[in-house]
C-alpha positions in Angstrom: 121.6 49.4 97.5 118.1 50.4 97.3 117.3 53.8 97.0 113.8 55.5 98.2 112.1 58.6 98.0 109.3 60.4 99.6 107.6 62.2 97.1 104.4 63.1 98.9 105.5 63.9 102.2 103.2 61.1 103.5 105.9 58.5 103.9 105.2 56.5 100.6 108.6 55.9 98.9 109.4 55.4 95.6 111.5 52.2 94.4 114.2 53.0 92.1 116.4 49.9 92.7 117.3 49.2 89.4 117.6 50.3 85.7 115.7 47.3 84.5 112.6 48.1 86.7 112.6 51.8 85.8 112.2 50.6 82.0 109.3 48.5 83.0 111.3 45.1 82.1 112.0 43.4 85.5 110.0 40.3 85.3 109.0 40.7 89.1 107.1 44.0 88.5 103.3 43.4 89.5 100.6 43.3 86.8 98.5 46.3 86.4 95.3 46.7 88.3 92.5 46.2 85.8 89.0 47.9 86.4 85.9 46.2 85.0 83.7 48.4 82.7 80.2 48.6 83.4 77.6 47.2 81.1 77.7 49.1 77.8 80.5 51.5 78.7 84.0 51.7 77.1 86.8 49.4 78.5 88.8 51.0 81.2 92.6 51.4 80.7 94.5 49.2 83.0 95.7 51.0 86.1 99.6 50.7 86.6 100.6 48.7 89.5 101.9 49.7 92.7 105.7 49.4 91.6 104.9 51.7 88.6 103.0 54.0 90.3 105.9 54.8 92.4 108.3 55.0 89.5 106.3 57.5 88.1 106.0 59.9 91.5 109.9 59.5 91.5 109.9 61.0 88.1 107.6 63.6 88.5 109.3 64.6 91.7 112.5 65.1 90.1 110.8 66.8 87.1 109.2 69.4 89.5 112.3 69.8 91.0 114.4 70.4 88.0 111.9 72.9 86.5 111.7 74.7 89.6 115.3 75.1 89.8 115.8 76.0 86.3 113.1 78.9 86.3 114.2 80.2 89.6 118.0 80.2 89.5 118.5 79.7 85.7 119.1 76.5 83.3 123.1 77.1 83.2 123.6 77.3 86.6 121.5 74.6 87.9 123.3 71.0 88.2 122.0 67.5 88.1 123.4 67.3 91.7 121.2 70.0 93.1 118.2 68.3 91.4 118.8 65.1 92.9 119.6 66.6 96.1 116.2 68.7 96.3 114.6 65.1 95.8 116.8 63.4 97.9 117.8 60.7 95.7 121.4 60.2 93.8 122.7 61.6 90.7 122.5 58.0 89.5 118.6 58.0 90.2 118.1 61.0 88.0 120.0 59.4 85.0 117.6 56.5 85.4 114.7 59.1 84.4 116.4 61.6 82.0 119.0 61.5 80.0 120.6 65.1 81.4 119.1 68.5 82.0 118.0 69.2 78.6 115.8 66.0 78.5 114.0 67.4 81.9 113.9 71.0 80.5 112.2 69.6 77.4 110.1 66.7 78.5 106.6 68.6 79.1 107.3 70.4 75.7 107.6 66.8 74.0 104.2 66.0 75.9 102.4 69.1 74.6 103.8 68.1 70.8 102.3 64.8 71.4 98.9 66.2 72.3 99.1 68.7 69.4 99.9 65.8 67.0 96.8 63.8 68.3 94.6 66.8 67.8 95.6 67.2 64.1 94.9 63.6 63.5 91.4 64.0 65.0 90.5 67.0 63.1 87.7 65.9 60.5 88.9 65.4 56.8 86.7 68.3 55.3 88.8 70.9 56.8 91.6 72.5 54.7 95.1 71.9 55.9 95.7 75.4 57.8 92.2 75.5 59.3 92.9 72.1 60.5 96.3 73.1 62.0 95.0 76.1 63.6 91.9 74.4 65.4 94.0 71.8 66.6 96.6 74.0 67.7 93.9 76.3 69.8 92.2 72.8 71.0 95.3 71.8 72.4 95.9 74.8 74.0 92.3 74.4 75.7 92.9 70.8 76.8 96.9 70.5 77.3 96.2 71.8 81.0 94.9 69.0 82.4 97.6 66.6 81.1 100.1 69.0 82.5 98.6 69.2 86.0 99.0 65.3 86.3 102.7 65.9 86.5 103.3 69.7 87.3 101.6 72.8 88.0 100.4 74.4 85.0 102.0 77.7 85.9 105.2 75.9 86.4 104.9 74.4 82.7 104.4 78.2 81.3 107.1 79.4 83.1 109.4 76.9 81.7 108.1 77.3 78.0 109.3 81.1 78.6 112.7 79.9 79.8 113.2 77.6 76.8 112.7 80.9 74.4 115.3 82.5 76.5 117.7 80.2 76.8 120.0 79.6 73.8 120.6 76.0 74.5 117.4 75.2 75.0 115.8 77.1 72.1 118.3 75.3 69.8 117.4 71.9 70.9 113.9 72.9 70.8 114.1 74.2 67.1 115.9 71.0 66.3 113.0 69.0 67.5 110.5 71.4 65.8 112.1 70.4 62.4 111.4 66.9 63.3 107.6 67.3 64.2 106.7 69.6 61.2 108.1 66.7 58.9 105.7 64.5 60.9 102.6 66.8 60.3 103.6 67.4 56.6 103.4 63.8 56.1 100.1 63.6 58.2 98.6 66.3 56.0 99.9 64.7 53.0 97.7 61.4 54.1 94.7 63.7 54.8 94.8 65.1 51.4 95.4 62.0 49.4 99.0 63.4 48.5 102.5 62.2 48.2 104.7 64.5 50.2 108.0 63.5 48.4 106.3 65.0 45.1 103.7 67.3 46.1 105.5 70.5 47.9 102.1 71.6 49.4 102.0 69.7 52.8 105.3 71.0 53.7 104.7 74.7 52.6 101.7 74.8 54.5 103.4 73.1 57.4 106.4 75.7 57.3 104.1 78.7 57.1 102.2 77.4 60.3 105.5 76.7 62.1 106.7 80.0 61.1 103.7 81.8 62.8 104.3 79.4 65.8 107.9 80.4 66.3 106.9 84.1 66.1 104.2 83.6 68.6 106.6 81.9 70.9 109.1 84.8 70.9 106.6 87.5 71.2 104.6 85.6 74.1 108.1 84.8 75.8 109.1 88.4 75.6 105.9 89.5 77.3 104.8 89.5 80.9 101.8 87.7 80.8 102.9 83.9 80.8 99.5 82.4 81.2 97.7 79.6 78.6 95.2 82.2 77.9 97.8 84.7 76.6 99.6 82.4 74.4 96.3 81.2 73.1 95.1 84.7 72.4 98.1 85.6 70.5 98.3 82.3 68.6 94.7 82.8 67.2 95.2 86.4 66.5 98.7 85.7 64.4 97.1 82.6 62.7 94.1 84.8 61.8 96.5 87.2 60.0 97.9 84.5 57.7 95.5 84.5 54.9 95.9 88.7 54.7 99.4 88.3 55.0 100.0 86.0 51.9 97.3 87.2 49.7 96.7 91.0 50.2 98.5 94.1 49.7 99.9 95.4 53.3 100.3 99.1 52.5 97.6 101.7 51.6 96.4 102.0 48.3 98.8 104.5 45.9 97.7 108.2 45.8 96.3 108.9 42.4 97.9 112.0 41.0 95.3 115.0 39.7 93.5 114.2 36.5 95.0 115.8 33.4 
């Protein structure tokens, strides 16, 4: 049986007929549409075919429904059946796109992580490691909005980020993933600096410091009332600016000297 879902309210339906098709392995899937670049222009990436666009609309509709339910009634209280029902598809269709609720809840966070890693790779080699990480994360907050808006409203993404910080199961999964990301970034920094990450501890130490600041920032932002991108970007910049003084300078006032003898 073939299921369809109207994802835009215009009569367009998304084909979710089989697992192989969802994975993009079906032989009959139509080829991507190609756009010819103008003379002297960069090559244009092929536009996904109609079938792939329909699948993407189905995935995005399920994701948006899941995040709306998670952020309005709670992650634990939301069931897969409720998510599927909100998009008028079966539970089986949901599992063709997501491994489970956790996968859906963290989907956009994974997108943000990939965006950040790409930004680190693009930093110029003359920048010191912590400066490169600082500029990469602030640049990511400046540019991630467009990528997120292609899937869900940025406001919904930020509410979901806050939900992750306040939901133990999601926070635990997020922290496990963060350890993997930190190792990837440490190896990237080591490559930039021409170091062996397994013999020189500095890349992992630098990334551990950076990751710690990011976790503190996330907790403080999540506990606040302003859930905007601007708020977390400003808080991130302020906390990162304190790294050097916090590590290298004395914090308390200078000791008072006694009267001369």
